MARMARNU-79023 format. One record per residue: z, y, x of N, C-alpha, C in turn; residue number from 1; residue in one letter. Coordinates in steps of 0.2 Angstrom, whole numbers. Layout:
N
+-------+-------+-------+-------+-------+-------+-------+-------+-------+-----+------+
:    nZ :    nY :    nX :   caZ :   caY :   caX :    cZ :    cY :    cX : seq : type :
+-------+-------+-------+-------+-------+-------+-------+-------+-------+-----+------+
:     Z :     Y :     X :     Z :     Y :     X :     Z :     Y :     X : NUM :    A :
...
+-------+-------+-------+-------+-------+-------+-------+-------+-------+-----+------+
% end
This chain:
224
+-------+-------+-------+-------+-------+-------+-------+-------+-------+-----+------+
:    nZ :    nY :    nX :   caZ :   caY :   caX :    cZ :    cY :    cX : seq : type :
+-------+-------+-------+-------+-------+-------+-------+-------+-------+-----+------+
:   -57 :   -84 :   228 :   -60 :   -83 :   221 :   -59 :   -90 :   217 :   1 :    X :
:   -59 :   -95 :   220 :   -58 :  -102 :   217 :   -51 :  -102 :   214 :   2 :    X :
:   -46 :   -99 :   218 :   -39 :   -99 :   216 :   -38 :   -95 :   210 :   3 :    X :
:   -41 :   -89 :   211 :   -41 :   -84 :   205 :   -43 :   -87 :   199 :   4 :    X :
:   -49 :   -91 :   199 :   -52 :   -94 :   193 :   -47 :   -99 :   190 :   5 :    X :
:   -44 :  -103 :   195 :   -40 :  -108 :   192 :   -33 :  -105 :   189 :   6 :    X :
:   -31 :  -100 :   192 :   -25 :   -97 :   189 :   -26 :   -94 :   183 :   7 :    X :
:   -32 :   -90 :   182 :   -34 :   -87 :   176 :   -35 :   -93 :   170 :   8 :    X :
:   -38 :   -98 :   172 :   -39 :  -104 :   167 :   -33 :  -107 :   165 :   9 :    X :
:   -28 :  -107 :   169 :   -21 :  -110 :   167 :   -18 :  -105 :   163 :  10 :    X :
:   -18 :   -99 :   164 :   -15 :   -94 :   160 :   -18 :   -94 :   153 :  11 :    X :
:   -25 :   -94 :   153 :   -28 :   -94 :   147 :   -26 :  -100 :   142 :  12 :    X :
:   -26 :  -106 :   145 :   -24 :  -112 :   141 :   -17 :  -111 :   139 :  13 :    X :
:   -13 :  -108 :   143 :    -6 :  -108 :   141 :    -5 :  -103 :   135 :  14 :    X :
:    -9 :   -97 :   136 :    -9 :   -92 :   130 :   -11 :   -95 :   124 :  15 :    X :
:   -17 :   -98 :   124 :   -20 :  -101 :   118 :   -15 :  -106 :   115 :  16 :    X :
:   -12 :  -110 :   119 :    -7 :  -115 :   116 :    -1 :  -111 :   113 :  17 :    X :
:     1 :  -106 :   116 :     7 :  -102 :   113 :     5 :   -98 :   107 :  18 :    X :
:    -1 :   -95 :   107 :    -3 :   -91 :   101 :    -4 :   -96 :    95 :  19 :    X :
:    -6 :  -102 :    96 :    -7 :  -107 :    91 :     0 :  -109 :    88 :  20 :    X :
:     5 :  -110 :    92 :    11 :  -111 :    90 :    14 :  -106 :    86 :  21 :    X :
:    13 :  -100 :    88 :    16 :   -94 :    84 :    13 :   -93 :    77 :  22 :    X :
:     8 :   -96 :    75 :     5 :   -96 :    69 :     0 :   -91 :    67 :  23 :    X :
:    -3 :   -91 :    61 :    -9 :   -87 :    60 :    -7 :   -80 :    59 :  24 :    X :
:    -1 :   -78 :    58 :     0 :   -70 :    58 :    -1 :   -67 :    64 :  25 :    X :
:    -1 :   -71 :    70 :    -3 :   -67 :    76 :   -10 :   -65 :    77 :  26 :    X :
:   -14 :   -68 :    73 :   -22 :   -67 :    73 :   -24 :   -63 :    67 :  27 :    X :
:   -19 :   -62 :    63 :   -20 :   -58 :    56 :   -16 :   -52 :    56 :  28 :    X :
:   -13 :   -50 :    50 :    -9 :   -44 :    50 :    -2 :   -46 :    52 :  29 :    X :
:     0 :   -42 :    57 :     7 :   -44 :    61 :    12 :   -40 :    58 :  30 :    X :
:    18 :   -43 :    58 :    24 :   -39 :    57 :    26 :   -35 :    64 :  31 :    X :
:    30 :   -29 :    63 :    31 :   -25 :    69 :    33 :   -29 :    76 :  32 :    X :
:    38 :   -34 :    75 :    41 :   -38 :    80 :    35 :   -42 :    83 :  33 :    X :
:    31 :   -45 :    79 :    25 :   -49 :    81 :    20 :   -45 :    85 :  34 :    X :
:    19 :   -39 :    83 :    15 :   -35 :    87 :    17 :   -33 :    94 :  35 :    X :
:    24 :   -32 :    94 :    27 :   -30 :   101 :    27 :   -36 :   105 :  36 :    X :
:    28 :   -42 :   103 :    28 :   -49 :   106 :    21 :   -50 :   109 :  37 :    X :
:    16 :   -49 :   105 :     9 :   -50 :   107 :     7 :   -45 :   113 :  38 :    X :
:     9 :   -39 :   113 :     8 :   -34 :   118 :    11 :   -36 :   124 :  39 :    X :
:    18 :   -39 :   124 :    21 :   -41 :   130 :    18 :   -47 :   133 :  40 :    X :
:    15 :   -52 :   129 :    12 :   -58 :   131 :     6 :   -56 :   135 :  41 :    X :
:     2 :   -51 :   132 :    -4 :   -48 :   136 :    -3 :   -46 :   143 :  42 :    X :
:     3 :   -42 :   143 :     5 :   -38 :   149 :     7 :   -44 :   154 :  43 :    X :
:    11 :   -48 :   152 :    14 :   -53 :   156 :     9 :   -58 :   159 :  44 :    X :
:     4 :   -59 :   155 :    -2 :   -64 :   157 :    -6 :   -61 :   162 :  45 :    X :
:    -7 :   -54 :   162 :   -11 :   -51 :   167 :    -8 :   -51 :   174 :  46 :    X :
:    -2 :   -50 :   175 :     2 :   -50 :   181 :     0 :   -55 :   186 :  47 :    X :
:     1 :   -62 :   184 :     0 :   -67 :   189 :    -8 :   -68 :   189 :  48 :    X :
:   -12 :   -66 :   185 :   -19 :   -67 :   185 :   -22 :   -62 :   191 :  49 :    X :
:   -19 :   -56 :   191 :   -22 :   -51 :   195 :   -19 :   -51 :   202 :  50 :    X :
:   -12 :   -54 :   203 :    -9 :   -54 :   209 :    -7 :   -61 :   211 :  51 :    X :
:   -11 :   -63 :   216 :   -10 :   -70 :   218 :    -4 :   -71 :   222 :  52 :    X :
:    -1 :   -66 :   224 :     6 :   -67 :   228 :    12 :   -69 :   223 :  53 :    X :
:    11 :   -68 :   217 :    16 :   -70 :   212 :    15 :   -77 :   210 :  54 :    X :
:    20 :   -81 :   211 :    19 :   -88 :   209 :    17 :   -89 :   201 :  55 :    X :
:    12 :   -93 :   200 :     9 :   -94 :   194 :    15 :   -96 :   189 :  56 :    X :
:    20 :  -100 :   191 :    25 :  -102 :   187 :    29 :   -97 :   184 :  57 :    X :
:    30 :   -91 :   187 :    33 :   -85 :   185 :    30 :   -83 :   178 :  58 :    X :
:    24 :   -82 :   178 :    20 :   -80 :   173 :    21 :   -84 :   167 :  59 :    X :
:    20 :   -91 :   168 :    21 :   -96 :   163 :    28 :   -96 :   160 :  60 :    X :
:    33 :   -96 :   164 :    40 :   -95 :   161 :    41 :   -89 :   157 :  61 :    X :
:    38 :   -83 :   159 :    39 :   -77 :   155 :    36 :   -78 :   149 :  62 :    X :
:    30 :   -81 :   148 :    26 :   -82 :   142 :    30 :   -86 :   137 :  63 :    X :
:    32 :   -92 :   140 :    36 :   -96 :   136 :    43 :   -93 :   134 :  64 :    X :
:    46 :   -89 :   138 :    52 :   -85 :   136 :    50 :   -81 :   130 :  65 :    X :
:    45 :   -77 :   130 :    43 :   -73 :   124 :    42 :   -77 :   118 :  66 :    X :
:    39 :   -83 :   119 :    38 :   -88 :   113 :    45 :   -90 :   110 :  67 :    X :
:    49 :   -92 :   114 :    56 :   -93 :   112 :    59 :   -88 :   108 :  68 :    X :
:    59 :   -82 :   111 :    61 :   -76 :   107 :    58 :   -75 :   101 :  69 :    X :
:    51 :   -76 :   100 :    47 :   -75 :    94 :    50 :   -80 :    89 :  70 :    X :
:    52 :   -86 :    91 :    54 :   -91 :    86 :    61 :   -89 :    84 :  71 :    X :
:    65 :   -87 :    88 :    72 :   -84 :    86 :    72 :   -79 :    81 :  72 :    X :
:    67 :   -74 :    82 :    66 :   -68 :    78 :    63 :   -71 :    71 :  73 :    X :
:    59 :   -76 :    71 :    56 :   -78 :    65 :    61 :   -82 :    61 :  74 :    X :
:    66 :   -86 :    64 :    71 :   -89 :    61 :    76 :   -84 :    58 :  75 :    X :
:    78 :   -79 :    61 :    82 :   -73 :    59 :    79 :   -70 :    53 :  76 :    X :
:    72 :   -69 :    53 :    68 :   -66 :    48 :    68 :   -70 :    42 :  77 :    X :
:    68 :   -77 :    43 :    68 :   -82 :    37 :    74 :   -83 :    34 :  78 :    X :
:    80 :   -83 :    38 :    86 :   -86 :    35 :    91 :   -80 :    33 :  79 :    X :
:    90 :   -74 :    36 :    95 :   -69 :    35 :    91 :   -63 :    32 :  80 :    X :
:    92 :   -62 :    25 :    88 :   -56 :    22 :    90 :   -49 :    25 :  81 :    X :
:    96 :   -48 :    26 :    98 :   -41 :    29 :    94 :   -40 :    35 :  82 :    X :
:    94 :   -45 :    39 :    90 :   -45 :    46 :    83 :   -44 :    45 :  83 :    X :
:    80 :   -47 :    40 :    73 :   -46 :    38 :    71 :   -39 :    38 :  84 :    X :
:    75 :   -35 :    34 :    73 :   -28 :    33 :    74 :   -24 :    40 :  85 :    X :
:    79 :   -26 :    44 :    79 :   -23 :    51 :    74 :   -25 :    55 :  86 :    X :
:    72 :   -31 :    55 :    67 :   -33 :    60 :    60 :   -31 :    58 :  87 :    X :
:    58 :   -33 :    51 :    51 :   -32 :    49 :    50 :   -25 :    45 :  88 :    X :
:    56 :   -22 :    43 :    55 :   -17 :    38 :    54 :   -19 :    31 :  89 :    X :
:    53 :   -14 :    27 :    52 :   -15 :    20 :    46 :   -11 :    17 :  90 :    X :
:    43 :   -14 :    12 :    37 :   -11 :     9 :    39 :    -4 :     6 :  91 :    X :
:    35 :     1 :     7 :    36 :     8 :     4 :    32 :    10 :    -2 :  92 :    X :
:    35 :    11 :    -7 :    31 :    13 :   -13 :    29 :    20 :   -13 :  93 :    X :
:    23 :    22 :   -11 :    20 :    29 :   -10 :    17 :    32 :   -16 :  94 :    X :
:    15 :    28 :   -21 :    12 :    30 :   -27 :    16 :    27 :   -33 :  95 :    X :
:    19 :    31 :   -37 :    23 :    28 :   -43 :    20 :    31 :   -49 :  96 :    X :
:    24 :    31 :   -55 :    22 :    33 :   -61 :    21 :    41 :   -61 :  97 :    X :
:    25 :    44 :   -57 :    25 :    51 :   -56 :    19 :    54 :   -52 :  98 :    X :
:    16 :    50 :   -48 :    11 :    52 :   -43 :    13 :    50 :   -36 :  99 :    X :
:    12 :    54 :   -31 :    13 :    53 :   -24 :    21 :    54 :   -22 : 100 :    X :
:    24 :    49 :   -19 :    30 :    50 :   -17 :    30 :    53 :    -9 : 101 :    X :
:    31 :    60 :    -9 :    30 :    63 :    -3 :    36 :    61 :     2 : 102 :    X :
:    42 :    59 :     0 :    47 :    57 :     4 :    45 :    50 :     8 : 103 :    X :
:    42 :    46 :     4 :    40 :    39 :     7 :    35 :    40 :    12 : 104 :    X :
:    30 :    45 :    11 :    25 :    46 :    16 :    28 :    49 :    22 : 105 :    X :
:    32 :    54 :    22 :    35 :    57 :    28 :    39 :    51 :    31 : 106 :    X :
:    43 :    47 :    28 :    47 :    42 :    31 :    43 :    37 :    35 : 107 :    X :
:    36 :    36 :    33 :    32 :    32 :    37 :    27 :    36 :    41 : 108 :    X :
:    28 :    42 :    43 :    24 :    46 :    47 :    17 :    47 :    45 : 109 :    X :
:    16 :    47 :    38 :    10 :    48 :    35 :     9 :    54 :    31 : 110 :    X :
:     3 :    56 :    30 :     2 :    62 :    25 :    -3 :    60 :    20 : 111 :    X :
:    -5 :    65 :    16 :    -9 :    63 :    10 :   -16 :    61 :    12 : 112 :    X :
:   -19 :    64 :    17 :   -25 :    61 :    19 :   -25 :    54 :    22 : 113 :    X :
:   -20 :    52 :    25 :   -19 :    45 :    27 :   -19 :    40 :    21 : 114 :    X :
:   -15 :    43 :    16 :   -15 :    39 :    10 :   -22 :    38 :     6 : 115 :    X :
:   -25 :    44 :     6 :   -32 :    44 :     3 :   -37 :    39 :     7 : 116 :    X :
:   -36 :    39 :    13 :   -41 :    35 :    17 :   -39 :    28 :    16 : 117 :    X :
:   -32 :    26 :    16 :   -30 :    19 :    14 :   -33 :    17 :     7 : 118 :    X :
:   -32 :    21 :     2 :   -35 :    19 :    -4 :   -42 :    18 :    -4 : 119 :    X :
:   -46 :    22 :    -1 :   -53 :    21 :    -1 :   -55 :    15 :     3 : 120 :    X :
:   -51 :    13 :     8 :   -52 :     7 :    11 :   -51 :     1 :     7 : 121 :    X :
:   -46 :     2 :     2 :   -44 :    -4 :    -3 :   -49 :    -4 :    -9 : 122 :    X :
:   -53 :     1 :    -9 :   -58 :     2 :   -15 :   -56 :     6 :   -21 : 123 :    X :
:   -51 :    11 :   -19 :   -49 :    16 :   -25 :   -50 :    23 :   -22 : 124 :    X :
:   -54 :    26 :   -26 :   -56 :    33 :   -24 :   -53 :    39 :   -28 : 125 :    X :
:   -49 :    37 :   -33 :   -45 :    42 :   -36 :   -38 :    40 :   -36 : 126 :    X :
:   -34 :    46 :   -35 :   -26 :    44 :   -34 :   -23 :    41 :   -40 : 127 :    X :
:   -26 :    42 :   -46 :   -23 :    39 :   -52 :   -27 :    33 :   -54 : 128 :    X :
:   -31 :    30 :   -49 :   -34 :    23 :   -51 :   -29 :    17 :   -50 : 129 :    X :
:   -23 :    19 :   -48 :   -17 :    14 :   -48 :   -11 :    16 :   -51 : 130 :    X :
:    -7 :    11 :   -54 :    -1 :    12 :   -56 :     4 :    13 :   -51 : 131 :    X :
:     4 :     9 :   -46 :     8 :     9 :   -40 :     4 :     7 :   -34 : 132 :    X :
:     6 :    11 :   -28 :     3 :    10 :   -22 :     8 :     9 :   -17 : 133 :    X :
:     7 :     4 :   -12 :    13 :     2 :    -7 :    10 :     1 :     0 : 134 :    X :
:    14 :     3 :     5 :    12 :     1 :    11 :    17 :    -5 :    13 : 135 :    X :
:    14 :   -10 :    14 :    18 :   -16 :    16 :    21 :   -15 :    23 : 136 :    X :
:    26 :   -20 :    25 :    30 :   -19 :    31 :    25 :   -20 :    37 : 137 :    X :
:    19 :   -24 :    36 :    14 :   -24 :    41 :     9 :   -19 :    42 : 138 :    X :
:    10 :   -14 :    37 :     6 :    -8 :    38 :     0 :    -8 :    33 : 139 :    X :
:    -1 :   -14 :    30 :    -7 :   -14 :    25 :    -6 :   -11 :    19 : 140 :    X :
:   -11 :    -8 :    15 :   -10 :    -5 :     9 :   -12 :    -9 :     3 : 141 :    X :
:    -7 :   -10 :    -2 :    -9 :   -14 :    -8 :    -7 :   -10 :   -14 : 142 :    X :
:   -10 :   -12 :   -20 :    -9 :    -8 :   -26 :    -9 :   -12 :   -32 : 143 :    X :
:    -6 :    -9 :   -37 :    -7 :   -12 :   -44 :   -12 :    -8 :   -47 : 144 :    X :
:   -18 :   -10 :   -48 :   -23 :    -6 :   -50 :   -23 :    -5 :   -58 : 145 :    X :
:   -26 :     0 :   -60 :   -27 :     1 :   -68 :   -34 :    -3 :   -70 : 146 :    X :
:   -34 :    -5 :   -76 :   -40 :    -9 :   -78 :   -47 :    -6 :   -76 : 147 :    X :
:   -47 :     1 :   -77 :   -54 :     4 :   -76 :   -52 :    10 :   -71 : 148 :    X :
:   -57 :    12 :   -67 :   -56 :    18 :   -63 :   -56 :    24 :   -67 : 149 :    X :
:   -52 :    29 :   -65 :   -51 :    35 :   -68 :   -57 :    39 :   -69 : 150 :    X :
:   -62 :    38 :   -64 :   -68 :    42 :   -64 :   -73 :    38 :   -59 : 151 :    X :
:   -79 :    39 :   -60 :   -84 :    36 :   -56 :   -87 :    42 :   -51 : 152 :    X :
:   -84 :    47 :   -51 :   -86 :    53 :   -46 :   -81 :    53 :   -41 : 153 :    X :
:   -84 :    54 :   -34 :   -79 :    54 :   -29 :   -76 :    61 :   -28 : 154 :    X :
:   -69 :    61 :   -28 :   -65 :    68 :   -28 :   -65 :    71 :   -21 : 155 :    X :
:   -65 :    77 :   -20 :   -63 :    81 :   -14 :   -56 :    83 :   -14 : 156 :    X :
:   -53 :    83 :    -8 :   -46 :    86 :    -8 :   -46 :    93 :    -7 : 157 :    X :
:   -44 :    97 :   -11 :   -43 :   105 :   -11 :   -37 :   107 :    -7 : 158 :    X :
:   -31 :   104 :    -9 :   -25 :   106 :    -6 :   -22 :    99 :    -4 : 159 :    X :
:   -19 :    99 :     3 :   -16 :    93 :     5 :    -9 :    96 :     8 : 160 :    X :
:    -4 :    94 :     5 :     3 :    96 :     7 :     4 :   103 :     8 : 161 :    X :
:     1 :   107 :     4 :     2 :   115 :     4 :    -3 :   118 :     8 : 162 :    X :
:    -8 :   115 :    10 :   -13 :   118 :    14 :   -20 :   117 :    11 : 163 :    X :
:   -24 :   123 :    10 :   -30 :   122 :     6 :   -36 :   120 :    11 : 164 :    X :
:   -40 :   117 :     9 :   -46 :   115 :    13 :   -52 :   120 :    11 : 165 :    X :
:   -53 :   125 :    15 :   -58 :   130 :    13 :   -65 :   127 :    13 : 166 :    X :
:   -67 :   122 :    17 :   -73 :   119 :    17 :   -75 :   116 :    10 : 167 :    X :
:   -70 :   112 :     8 :   -70 :   108 :     1 :   -70 :   113 :    -5 : 168 :    X :
:   -66 :   118 :    -4 :   -66 :   123 :    -9 :   -73 :   127 :   -10 : 169 :    X :
:   -76 :   128 :    -5 :   -83 :   131 :    -5 :   -88 :   126 :    -8 : 170 :    X :
:   -87 :   120 :    -6 :   -92 :   115 :    -8 :   -92 :   114 :   -16 : 171 :    X :
:   -86 :   115 :   -19 :   -86 :   114 :   -26 :   -85 :   120 :   -30 : 172 :    X :
:   -87 :   126 :   -27 :   -87 :   132 :   -31 :   -81 :   136 :   -32 : 173 :    X :
:   -76 :   134 :   -28 :   -69 :   138 :   -28 :   -69 :   143 :   -23 : 174 :    X :
:   -66 :   149 :   -24 :   -64 :   153 :   -19 :   -57 :   155 :   -19 : 175 :    X :
:   -55 :   159 :   -14 :   -47 :   160 :   -14 :   -45 :   163 :   -20 : 176 :    X :
:   -48 :   168 :   -23 :   -46 :   171 :   -29 :   -46 :   166 :   -35 : 177 :    X :
:   -51 :   162 :   -36 :   -51 :   157 :   -41 :   -45 :   152 :   -40 : 178 :    X :
:   -44 :   150 :   -34 :   -39 :   145 :   -33 :   -32 :   148 :   -34 : 179 :    X :
:   -31 :   155 :   -32 :   -25 :   158 :   -34 :   -24 :   159 :   -41 : 180 :    X :
:   -29 :   160 :   -45 :   -28 :   161 :   -52 :   -26 :   154 :   -55 : 181 :    X :
:   -30 :   148 :   -53 :   -28 :   142 :   -55 :   -21 :   140 :   -54 : 182 :    X :
:   -18 :   141 :   -48 :   -12 :   140 :   -46 :    -7 :   144 :   -51 : 183 :    X :
:    -9 :   150 :   -52 :    -4 :   154 :   -56 :    -4 :   151 :   -63 : 184 :    X :
:    -9 :   149 :   -66 :    -9 :   145 :   -72 :    -4 :   139 :   -72 : 185 :    X :
:    -4 :   136 :   -67 :     1 :   130 :   -66 :     8 :   132 :   -64 : 186 :    X :
:     9 :   138 :   -63 :    16 :   141 :   -61 :    17 :   138 :   -54 : 187 :    X :
:    13 :   138 :   -50 :    14 :   135 :   -43 :    11 :   140 :   -38 : 188 :    X :
:    13 :   139 :   -32 :    11 :   142 :   -26 :     8 :   137 :   -21 : 189 :    X :
:     3 :   139 :   -17 :    -1 :   134 :   -13 :     4 :   130 :    -9 : 190 :    X :
:     9 :   133 :    -6 :    14 :   129 :    -2 :    18 :   124 :    -6 : 191 :    X :
:    18 :   124 :   -12 :    22 :   120 :   -17 :    18 :   114 :   -19 : 192 :    X :
:    11 :   114 :   -17 :     7 :   108 :   -20 :     7 :   103 :   -15 : 193 :    X :
:     8 :    97 :   -18 :     8 :    91 :   -14 :     1 :    89 :   -12 : 194 :    X :
:    -3 :    89 :   -18 :   -10 :    87 :   -17 :   -14 :    90 :   -23 : 195 :    X :
:   -20 :    92 :   -22 :   -25 :    94 :   -28 :   -32 :    91 :   -26 : 196 :    X :
:   -35 :    87 :   -30 :   -42 :    85 :   -29 :   -46 :    87 :   -35 : 197 :    X :
:   -52 :    87 :   -34 :   -57 :    88 :   -40 :   -63 :    84 :   -38 : 198 :    X :
:   -66 :    81 :   -43 :   -72 :    77 :   -43 :   -78 :    81 :   -45 : 199 :    X :
:   -84 :    78 :   -45 :   -90 :    81 :   -47 :   -90 :    83 :   -55 : 200 :    X :
:   -86 :    80 :   -59 :   -86 :    81 :   -66 :   -81 :    86 :   -68 : 201 :    X :
:   -77 :    89 :   -63 :   -72 :    94 :   -64 :   -66 :    92 :   -66 : 202 :    X :
:   -65 :    85 :   -64 :   -58 :    82 :   -66 :   -53 :    83 :   -60 : 203 :    X :
:   -48 :    86 :   -61 :   -43 :    89 :   -56 :   -37 :    84 :   -57 : 204 :    X :
:   -35 :    82 :   -51 :   -28 :    78 :   -50 :   -24 :    83 :   -46 : 205 :    X :
:   -18 :    85 :   -50 :   -14 :    91 :   -47 :    -7 :    88 :   -47 : 206 :    X :
:    -3 :    89 :   -42 :     4 :    87 :   -41 :     8 :    93 :   -38 : 207 :    X :
:    12 :    96 :   -41 :    17 :   100 :   -38 :    23 :    97 :   -36 : 208 :    X :
:    26 :    99 :   -30 :    31 :    96 :   -27 :    37 :    95 :   -32 : 209 :    X :
:    40 :    89 :   -33 :    46 :    88 :   -37 :    44 :    87 :   -44 : 210 :    X :
:    37 :    87 :   -46 :    35 :    86 :   -53 :    30 :    80 :   -53 : 211 :    X :
:    29 :    78 :   -60 :    24 :    73 :   -61 :    17 :    76 :   -60 : 212 :    X :
:    12 :    72 :   -58 :     5 :    74 :   -57 :     2 :    76 :   -64 : 213 :    X :
:    -3 :    80 :   -64 :    -6 :    82 :   -70 :   -14 :    80 :   -69 : 214 :    X :
:   -17 :    79 :   -75 :   -25 :    78 :   -74 :   -27 :    84 :   -78 : 215 :    X :
:   -31 :    88 :   -75 :   -34 :    94 :   -78 :   -42 :    94 :   -77 : 216 :    X :
:   -45 :    99 :   -80 :   -52 :   100 :   -80 :   -54 :   107 :   -78 : 217 :    X :
:   -59 :   108 :   -74 :   -61 :   114 :   -72 :   -69 :   114 :   -71 : 218 :    X :
:   -72 :   120 :   -71 :   -79 :   120 :   -69 :   -81 :   120 :   -62 : 219 :    X :
:   -85 :   115 :   -60 :   -87 :   115 :   -53 :   -95 :   115 :   -52 : 220 :    X :
:   -97 :   116 :   -46 :  -105 :   116 :   -46 :  -108 :   109 :   -45 : 221 :    X :
:  -104 :   104 :   -44 :  -106 :    97 :   -44 :  -111 :    96 :   -39 : 222 :    X :
:  -111 :    99 :   -33 :  -116 :    98 :   -28 :  -114 :    94 :   -22 : 223 :    X :
:  -110 :    88 :   -24 :  -108 :    83 :   -19 :  -108 :    76 :   -22 : 224 :    X :
+-------+-------+-------+-------+-------+-------+-------+-------+-------+-----+------+
% end
């Protein structure tokens, strides 16, 4: 027991020292290579702590090696711009002047609901509350916001990448026939719609695939 305590204490102090050397990004929002390195360090540290048959020095050398690799990656990231894009990736503009960029969402394995969740987390509740929306290379969402929110009513998603949400349709007083008629007016079919939202004021955000988004108005029951 005493040996295990001493080994764990030594590994803990080594890890604490290494993480401090790696900088604040290791305890904040990490780049992809930093995340991988952090996972590796966690695994490598557990092996000598749990198995006393493994020399403690092996674990310490492995952790130090990972630190050296981190510094090499960091220097490549800093000095060679082409390598920066390969190692850390590039920001993806998922909202632009035309609306949602579906290609960029797919490229990042995201869908419209993921985007809406990220926007709400950043304090934006309408898709047109921002001029531009980006996913940074570390996965965080940032935006160039408009001076005022588009609306002070929370929108419901009625169509998400060609699929209608029947629960939300019923909640705002739409049915299949009414939705079909609305889409017919917009010269669109359900599977062609990237996103359609409506808020309690009847304000509709509508974007057909390959076209700029539209802001329309409909009557809703306003019960949400």
